[in-house]
C-alpha angles and dihedrals in degrees: 000000000000089000092064091049090052093047093050093042089054097055097058090039091062095039104039099015091226120158117268092228090070098042095046098064093038093049093049087061100036136022093226111055092168098084094038092047093051090051 
């Protein structure tokens, strides 16, 4: 659901301040974009 992607993308955005463009594709594949985004 697009709602889940938006909600998840909003959490790391406010916490780490990373771009949504990175988290969106990663989030769609894995529920934890934090470790993947760092790598």
